[in-house]
N, C-alpha and C positions, 0 to 999 in steps of 0.2 A: 413191160408193157413199153410200147415207142410209138411218139405221137409228135408228129410235123408241127412245129411252131407259126413256122411262115412258111407261103411260097417260096418255093426256090430249089437251092442244094439240100441236101436229108444228112441229119447227124444221126446215126443210130446206136441207142443204147441197146446191148446186149447184157443181159444180167449172169455176173459171173457166181453162181452160187444164189441161193434166198434173199428176195426182197422184202419180204416179212421176217423182220427181226425182231429182237428184245434191243431196249434201249442201253446204248454203249457197245451195239456190236457195228461194226463196219460193213459198208453196203458197198460191192466192185462191181461196173460195167466196163466193157470193152466196148468203144466208141469208134463207128468206121466212120466216111463220108462219102458222099456220090454227089455228084453233080446231077442238075435237073435239065438243065437247054444247051450249057456249056459244050465243046467237044475235049472234053480235059480240063485241068488247071494244072496253072506252074507256079500259084503262090497260095498261100492261106495266113489268114489271120484268124485265131477261133478264141471267144471265151466262152471258158464252163463255169456256169457260177450255180449256187445255191443259194435261195434267203433262210435255210434252213440248219444245213449243216456246221458242226461245230468247229470244222476244217475239212479240206479236201487235197487227196496226195495223187499224184499225176506223173504218168510213165509212159513216154512215147514205144509205139510199135516197131517191131526191128525191120518191119516194111515201109513205115515214112522214115526212119532213119535210112534208109539205103537208099530212098527213091529221092529226097530232098538234098541237092550242094549245101545250103544253108540249112540248118534246123532250130528255130527258134526256143534258146533254155527256157523254160516253163518259169514264168515268174509271178509268183503268187498274192494275192491281193488287192487287185488292181482299179478296187473300188465300187463295181457294178452290181456287184451282190454284195450280200453278209460273206461268204467267201466264193473266191472265183480264183482263176488260174488263168493266163492270157498262154496259148502255144501257137503254131505254125511254120509255116517255112518257105524258102522259095528256091527256084530252079531256072536253069537259063531254056529247057524245054518241059512240055507238059506229062506230068507224072500218070495221066491215065483220067478216069471217070470215076473210077471208085478205091478209096485206098482205107485199110484201119489207122485210125489216127492213135490211139493208145487205151489206155486202161483209166479209169478213172475211178479214185476209191473217196467214201462219203462218210464221213464221223459222225458219228449219231449220238455222241455224248450229251445227255440232257435234253435230250427230245422226251415229249411228252407221246403217248400213244396217239396215233393218226396218219395221215397220208402227207407224203411231203414228195420234193423233187429237186432234181437235178438236171441244167437244161444248158441248151445253146441257142441265143436269140437274137438274132440280127436286129430286132425292135428296140433293144434295151440301152442303146446310140448309136449315132450316125456312123458308119465306116466300121461297125464292128461284126463281129462274126462273116465273113463269107470267103467262097472257093474263087480263085481271080484267074481267068486266063487274057495274057498279054493286056493288061492293067481292064480288061471287063470284069465286074463283080458280080458274084450272084448269090444273094444273101443265104445263109445255113441256118437251119434253125433244127432241132429234136430236143426229146424230152424223155428221161428218163425217171419213172417214179419208186417209190417205195413206202414199206408201211412199218410203222412202229408199235409193236403190239407187247404189253406186259406179259410177264408169266402169268397163269392162272392163280399161283399162290400170291403176286405181289402186284394187286390193282394200283400199289402207290408209285409203281417203277423208280421205287427208292435200295433195288439191289440186295435187298432183305427181306425174308417171310415172319413177320413176329407177331403181336399182340395187333398193333394197329391192323395189320390186314385181318387177323382173324376175327377181329370187333364187323368188319365188313362182312364176312362170310357169314357171321354166325347173327346178323339182322336177316338174313334172307332164308334159313332155316324153317321149313316147315312147309313146301309146298311148291309150287310154281308160281313166278312173279314174271311174268313175259314182259312187262310195261317197264318193268326196271333192267337197264342193259349191266348194271351193275351185277344182278342174282345172274341174269342169263349166262354171265360168264364163266361161273363155278358149276353148274350142269355139266360136269365132265364123262356122263356116261348117257347124256342128252335122252333123260327120262323126264326132262317137263319138270323135275324138281328137284331141290337141292338139300340133302340128309346126309346119314351118317355116311354115307359111300363118300360125298365132297369130304366131309369132315375128317376122313383116315386120307385121303390126299393128301389133303392141305398137310396136316398135322406130319406127314412123311415125309416134309418138303419144308419143316419149319427151321430157322436157321437163330432166331432170335434178332432182335436189335444189332446193325454192326456201324 
């Protein structure tokens, strides 16, 4: 999913692989940038950040490295987000209106179930995240979203399937309980109840406490 954060230049986050993952699984996006009104750009200052990730990794695209006379080495932990990285570059002439920036890897260790994001947002601080042509700045914004979903048999998201998880399943045995989202997750055959079919599936994934 791609959403513009602010008017101006656009950063597009294209998923590489799934964006709904189990806790601890990395999520990867290819990021490209495009001007809105500038007829090209010759410099870029960009902060990619997340208030949720346990860490971020970044690698420039070969196109970005080839286009710029000076590529800014990725600088981690610049302090605008819980996790962030500063990237960019300068050139003596315009590198065009659209260019692949690189690949950002979002590490998700420790996250519970829910929806999260990684973003480029010029509004987080003055003169942060823009494309530039001969000194004229155009704010850059974009958003990549991802979801952490615990496996069917591990609603606690602690990377094991043990008796604590089984107790949660057992409390749902006996028929449909659509008002309880923890019970709905166990209905693996989508027949509106939680019964021995689901118990068998759970036991096949049982690992015990780790």
